[in-house]
C-alpha positions as CSV (number, residue, x, y, z in Angstrom):
1,X,47.4,69.9,115.1
2,X,47.0,67.3,117.8
3,X,46.4,69.0,120.9
4,X,47.7,66.2,123.0
5,X,51.1,66.6,121.3
6,X,51.3,70.5,120.2
7,X,54.2,71.5,117.8
8,X,57.6,72.0,119.4
9,X,60.0,72.8,116.5
10,X,58.4,76.1,115.2
11,X,60.6,78.4,113.1
12,X,61.2,80.9,116.3
13,X,62.3,77.8,118.4
14,X,64.8,76.8,115.9
15,X,66.3,80.2,115.4
16,X,66.5,81.1,119.3
17,X,68.2,77.5,119.6
18,X,70.8,78.7,116.6
19,X,71.3,82.3,118.1
20,X,71.7,80.6,121.8
21,X,74.5,78.1,120.3
22,X,76.3,80.5,118.6
23,X,76.5,83.1,121.4
24,X,77.5,80.1,123.9
25,X,80.0,79.0,121.3
26,X,81.7,82.2,121.3
27,X,81.9,82.4,125.1
28,X,83.6,79.0,125.4
29,X,85.7,79.4,122.6
30,X,87.0,82.6,123.6
31,X,87.5,81.6,127.3
32,X,89.7,78.7,126.1
33,X,91.9,81.0,124.1
34,X,91.9,84.6,125.6
35,X,94.4,83.8,128.5
36,X,96.8,82.4,126.2
37,X,96.4,85.1,124.0
38,X,97.0,87.9,126.7
39,X,100.2,86.0,128.0
40,X,101.4,85.8,124.3
41,X,100.5,89.3,123.1
42,X,100.9,91.3,126.3
43,X,103.1,89.3,128.5
44,X,100.4,89.2,131.1
45,X,101.0,87.5,134.5
46,X,98.8,84.6,135.3
47,X,96.8,86.7,137.7
48,X,96.4,89.4,134.8
49,X,95.5,86.6,132.3
50,X,92.8,85.4,135.0
51,X,91.3,88.9,135.5
52,X,90.9,89.2,131.5
53,X,89.1,85.8,131.6
54,X,87.0,86.5,134.5
55,X,86.0,90.3,133.8
56,X,83.7,88.8,130.9
57,X,81.8,87.1,133.5
58,X,81.3,90.0,135.6
59,X,80.3,91.9,132.5
60,X,77.8,89.3,131.9
61,X,76.2,89.6,135.2
62,X,75.8,93.3,134.5
63,X,74.3,92.5,131.4
64,X,71.7,89.9,132.7
65,X,70.9,92.2,135.6
66,X,70.0,95.0,133.5
67,X,68.0,93.2,131.2
68,X,66.3,91.0,133.8
69,X,63.7,94.1,134.8
70,X,63.3,94.9,130.9
71,X,60.4,94.1,128.5
72,X,62.0,91.1,126.7
73,X,61.6,92.0,123.0
74,X,63.2,91.5,119.3
75,X,64.5,95.0,119.8
76,X,66.5,94.4,123.1
77,X,67.8,91.3,121.3
78,X,69.0,93.0,118.3
79,X,70.3,95.7,120.1
80,X,72.3,93.0,122.2
81,X,73.5,91.4,119.4
82,X,74.5,94.8,117.3
83,X,76.5,95.8,120.5
84,X,78.2,92.4,120.5
85,X,79.3,92.8,116.9
86,X,80.6,96.4,117.8
87,X,82.3,95.4,121.1
88,X,84.1,92.3,119.3
89,X,85.8,94.7,116.8
90,X,87.7,96.1,119.9
91,X,89.6,92.9,120.3
92,X,91.4,93.8,117.1
93,X,92.7,97.1,118.6
94,X,96.2,95.8,120.4
95,X,96.6,98.6,123.1
96,X,97.3,97.2,126.4
97,X,96.1,94.9,128.8
98,X,93.9,97.4,130.6
99,X,92.1,98.1,127.2
100,X,91.8,94.4,126.8
101,X,90.2,94.1,130.1
102,X,87.7,97.0,129.2
103,X,87.0,95.1,125.9
104,X,86.3,91.9,127.6
105,X,84.0,93.5,130.1
106,X,81.8,95.7,127.6
107,X,81.5,92.5,125.4
108,X,80.4,90.2,128.4
109,X,77.7,93.0,128.9
110,X,76.3,92.4,125.5
111,X,76.3,88.5,125.6
112,X,74.4,88.9,129.1
113,X,71.8,90.9,127.4
114,X,71.5,88.6,124.4
115,X,71.4,85.3,126.5
116,X,68.7,86.9,128.9
117,X,66.3,87.5,126.2
118,X,67.0,84.5,124.2
119,X,66.4,82.3,127.5
120,X,63.4,84.1,128.2
121,X,61.5,84.3,125.1
122,X,62.1,80.9,124.2
123,X,59.9,80.0,126.8
124,X,56.7,81.6,125.3
125,X,57.4,79.7,122.0
126,X,57.0,76.4,124.2
127,X,53.7,74.7,124.3
128,X,53.0,74.3,128.2
129,X,52.6,70.7,128.1
130,X,56.2,70.1,126.5
131,X,58.1,72.9,128.5
132,X,60.5,70.4,129.9
133,X,61.1,68.5,126.4
134,X,61.5,71.9,124.9
135,X,63.9,73.2,127.4
136,X,65.9,69.9,127.1
137,X,66.2,70.5,123.6
138,X,66.9,73.9,123.7
139,X,69.8,73.2,126.3
140,X,71.3,70.7,123.7
141,X,72.4,73.8,121.8
142,X,74.2,74.9,125.1
143,X,75.7,71.6,125.4
144,X,76.8,71.3,121.9
145,X,78.6,75.0,122.3
146,X,80.3,73.8,125.7
147,X,81.9,71.0,123.7
148,X,82.6,72.4,120.3
149,X,83.5,76.0,121.7
150,X,86.7,75.0,123.4
151,X,87.7,72.4,120.7
152,X,87.6,75.3,117.9
153,X,89.5,77.5,120.3
154,X,92.2,75.1,121.1
155,X,92.7,73.9,117.5
156,X,92.7,77.6,116.1
157,X,95.1,78.8,118.7
158,X,97.6,76.1,117.8
159,X,96.9,76.6,113.8
160,X,96.1,80.4,113.1
161,X,97.0,83.5,114.6
162,X,94.5,85.2,117.4
163,X,93.2,87.6,114.8
164,X,91.6,84.9,113.1
165,X,89.9,83.6,116.2
166,X,88.4,87.3,116.7
167,X,87.5,87.4,113.1
168,X,85.6,84.0,113.5
169,X,83.6,85.3,116.6
170,X,82.9,88.5,114.6
171,X,81.4,86.2,111.6
172,X,79.3,84.2,114.1
173,X,78.0,87.6,115.7
174,X,76.8,88.9,112.2
175,X,75.2,85.6,111.5
176,X,73.2,86.0,114.8
177,X,72.5,89.5,114.2
178,X,70.8,88.3,110.6
179,X,69.1,85.3,112.2
180,X,67.6,87.9,114.7
181,X,66.1,90.4,111.9
182,X,64.4,87.5,110.7
183,X,62.5,86.1,113.8
184,X,59.2,87.2,115.0
185,X,59.5,86.5,118.7
186,X,56.8,87.2,121.3
187,X,57.4,89.7,123.8
188,X,58.2,88.6,127.3
189,X,56.8,91.2,130.1
190,X,58.2,90.6,133.5
191,X,57.8,93.3,135.9
192,X,54.5,94.1,137.6
193,X,53.3,98.0,137.5
194,X,54.0,98.8,141.4
195,X,52.9,102.1,143.4
196,X,55.6,103.4,145.6
197,X,59.5,104.4,145.0
198,X,62.6,102.9,145.2
199,X,64.2,99.6,144.0
200,X,64.4,96.4,145.7
201,X,66.1,93.1,145.3
202,X,63.2,91.4,144.0
203,X,63.2,93.9,141.1
204,X,66.5,92.4,140.1
205,X,66.2,88.8,141.3
206,X,63.5,86.2,141.2
207,X,63.7,85.1,145.0
208,X,61.4,82.1,144.4
209,X,64.1,80.7,142.1
210,X,67.3,81.0,144.4
211,X,66.9,77.5,146.1
212,X,67.3,76.1,142.5
213,X,69.7,78.4,141.5
214,X,72.1,77.8,144.3
215,X,72.2,73.9,143.3
216,X,73.0,75.3,139.7
217,X,75.7,77.4,141.0
218,X,77.5,74.5,143.0
219,X,77.1,72.4,139.9
220,X,78.7,75.0,137.4
221,X,81.2,75.6,140.1
222,X,82.4,72.0,140.1
223,X,81.8,71.8,136.2
224,X,84.3,74.8,135.7
225,X,87.0,72.9,137.2
226,X,86.7,70.1,134.3
227,X,86.8,73.2,131.8
228,X,89.7,75.0,133.3
229,X,92.0,72.5,134.2
230,X,91.3,68.9,132.2
231,X,94.0,70.1,129.5
232,X,96.8,70.5,132.4
233,X,95.6,67.3,134.1
234,X,95.7,65.3,130.8
235,X,99.1,66.6,130.0
236,X,100.2,65.5,133.6
237,X,98.6,62.0,132.7
238,X,100.0,61.9,129.1
239,X,96.4,61.8,127.9
240,X,96.3,64.5,125.8
241,X,95.1,62.9,122.6
242,X,92.1,61.3,124.7
243,X,91.4,64.7,126.3
244,X,90.8,66.4,122.9
245,X,87.8,64.2,122.7
246,X,86.5,64.6,126.1
247,X,83.9,67.4,125.2
248,X,82.9,65.8,122.1
249,X,81.9,62.4,124.1
250,X,80.3,64.6,126.4
251,X,78.3,66.5,123.6
252,X,77.3,63.0,122.1
253,X,76.1,61.7,125.7
254,X,73.9,65.0,126.3
255,X,72.2,64.8,122.9
256,X,71.3,61.2,123.7
257,X,69.8,61.8,127.0
258,X,68.2,65.3,127.0
259,X,65.1,64.3,124.8
260,X,64.3,61.2,127.0
261,X,64.9,63.2,130.4
262,X,62.8,66.4,129.3
263,X,59.6,64.0,128.8
264,X,60.2,62.0,132.0
265,X,60.3,65.5,133.8
266,X,57.1,66.8,132.3
267,X,55.3,63.7,133.0
268,X,57.0,62.8,136.6
269,X,58.6,65.7,138.1
270,X,62.2,66.6,138.2
271,X,63.1,64.6,141.2
272,X,63.4,61.3,139.3
273,X,66.0,62.8,137.2
274,X,67.7,64.9,139.5
275,X,68.7,62.4,142.2
276,X,70.3,59.8,139.9
277,X,72.2,62.7,137.9
278,X,73.8,64.1,141.4
279,X,74.9,60.5,141.7
280,X,76.1,59.8,138.0
281,X,77.9,63.3,138.0
282,X,79.6,62.7,141.6
283,X,80.8,59.4,140.2
284,X,82.0,60.9,136.9
285,X,84.3,63.5,138.8
286,X,85.4,60.6,141.1
287,X,86.2,58.5,138.1
288,X,88.3,61.3,136.9
289,X,90.1,61.6,140.1
290,X,91.6,58.1,139.2
291,X,91.9,58.0,135.5
292,X,94.5,55.7,134.4
293,X,94.0,55.4,130.8
294,X,92.1,57.0,127.7
295,X,89.2,54.9,128.3
296,X,88.5,55.6,131.7
297,X,88.8,59.4,130.8
298,X,86.2,59.1,127.8
299,X,84.1,57.2,130.4
300,X,84.3,59.7,132.9
301,X,83.0,62.3,130.1
302,X,79.9,60.2,129.5
303,X,79.0,60.2,133.2
304,X,79.6,64.0,133.5
305,X,77.2,64.3,130.6
306,X,74.5,62.2,131.9
307,X,75.2,63.9,135.3
308,X,75.7,67.4,135.0
309,X,74.1,68.0,131.2
310,X,70.6,66.9,132.6
311,X,71.2,68.7,136.0
312,X,71.8,72.1,134.3
313,X,68.9,71.8,131.6
314,X,66.3,70.5,134.4
315,X,67.3,73.1,136.9
316,X,66.8,75.7,134.4
317,X,63.2,74.0,133.6
318,X,62.5,74.2,137.3
319,X,63.7,77.8,138.0
320,X,61.0,78.7,134.8
321,X,58.1,76.9,136.3
322,X,58.5,78.4,139.8
323,X,58.2,81.9,138.7
324,X,55.1,83.8,137.6
325,X,54.3,84.4,134.0
326,X,55.2,88.2,134.4
327,X,58.6,87.3,136.0
328,X,59.9,84.3,133.6
329,X,62.6,87.1,132.4
330,X,63.8,87.6,135.9
331,X,63.6,84.0,136.7
332,X,65.9,83.5,133.7
333,X,68.2,86.1,134.6
334,X,68.3,84.7,138.0
335,X,69.2,81.3,137.0
336,X,72.1,82.1,134.6
337,X,73.6,84.9,137.0
338,X,74.2,81.9,139.5
339,X,75.4,79.9,136.7
340,X,77.5,82.7,135.8
341,X,79.0,83.0,139.2
342,X,79.6,79.1,139.3
343,X,81.7,79.3,135.9
344,X,83.5,82.9,136.7
345,X,84.7,82.3,140.4
346,X,85.0,78.5,140.2
347,X,88.5,78.6,138.3
348,X,90.2,80.7,140.5
349,X,89.0,79.1,144.0
350,X,89.7,76.0,142.4
351,X,93.2,77.1,141.1
352,X,93.9,78.1,145.0
353,X,93.2,74.5,146.0
354,X,95.2,72.6,143.4
355,X,98.8,73.1,145.1
356,X,97.2,71.3,148.4
357,X,95.1,68.4,146.4
358,X,96.7,68.0,143.0
359,X,94.5,67.5,140.2
360,X,93.5,63.8,141.1
361,X,92.7,65.0,144.7
362,X,90.7,68.0,143.1
363,X,88.4,66.0,141.0
364,X,87.9,63.8,144.1
365,X,86.7,66.9,146.1
366,X,84.5,68.0,143.7
367,X,83.0,64.8,143.4
368,X,82.1,64.8,147.1
369,X,80.8,68.4,146.9
370,X,78.4,67.0,143.9
371,X,77.2,63.8,146.2
372,X,76.5,66.3,149.0
373,X,74.6,68.6,147.1
374,X,72.1,65.7,146.6
375,X,71.1,66.5,150.3
376,X,71.1,70.2,149.9
377,X,69.1,69.6,146.7
378,X,66.4,67.7,148.8
379,X,65.9,70.3,151.6
380,X,65.9,73.1,149.0
381,X,63.4,71.9,146.6
382,X,63.2,68.0,146.1
383,X,60.9,67.4,149.3
384,X,58.7,70.4,148.2
385,X,58.4,69.3,144.5
386,X,55.0,67.4,144.7
387,X,53.3,70.3,146.9
388,X,54.8,72.6,144.0
389,X,53.5,70.5,141.0
390,X,50.2,70.2,142.6
391,X,49.6,73.6,143.0
392,X,50.7,74.4,139.6
393,X,48.2,71.8,138.2
394,X,45.2,73.6,140.3
395,X,46.1,77.1,138.9
396,X,46.6,76.0,134.8
């Protein structure tokens, strides 16, 4: 093996990427359809439907917090995936809204567990000199699921009954479980043996990751406005057909850009990609606020992909690089907790803004938030990157 270009695409890396893809696809597929299911099946109000959608995120957060302190291993991953299969079966019990909320909550816990393990152990399969590139490739599985999940969900909700959606999710869960059985993954230990009693915040959260995690929270908050309200906005603009291809275009441009940006980050650091990405993401949202045709809508999708798509993967790589080896698990959990917070609370907060701004005004506001985050990033991480990279190079 060429030591200057160590192997990246190992069997374990491919399997872990596949598991991550299916977990994320299930998450976005269900999020795109569960509110409609609750309204149609149980006559849920819009606020109840919002709770049913959001409680999954709360469960996922708890799953991440619980798993963040554990030794990441094949056993924990298989346990999480097995319980995912069992909790998915609860969707077939059409009892009442309260039971559906409970089902979503426990299902979310299992997803949080599985994603935390996968997101941690995949780092251990990557050669140190190609971590940024490897995470960029791994993050493609998330980007693909982000685009394909809502597309499949909306298609199935229009052409099949909701039980078929749940059967599909169950099938994907079983496939994930089978893949995990055949994986040989390294064990990731992430807690130090300490004397003394009591729990501290640092036992659940990697404090070194908080600055970049805050950036990830703000970006996922803004992106959730696209996930949750693009279809309604497109209906208002009479661009529904073009909107159906939005996430496909998003996925294509993420696929094109991620490998290149990952290599650049490994060689030059995150700043060289992150600063332009904030501008591009902000420009995409501002363009979305003034869309007049299908062409401009899909151009906005490309800009959002080049902006947010790279911010999300690179900020994940940065968060992992900031943690000591034994705390990579906590760093991964911390990063995704803030991503989940943005995705979970974004739609409800943004929904309260829409009556005052309209959809075009909403995306203009979100675009300005992204452009403002350029400055936050500089003070929270960007200006320190040179010193951080120098320190890391001396300790390797």
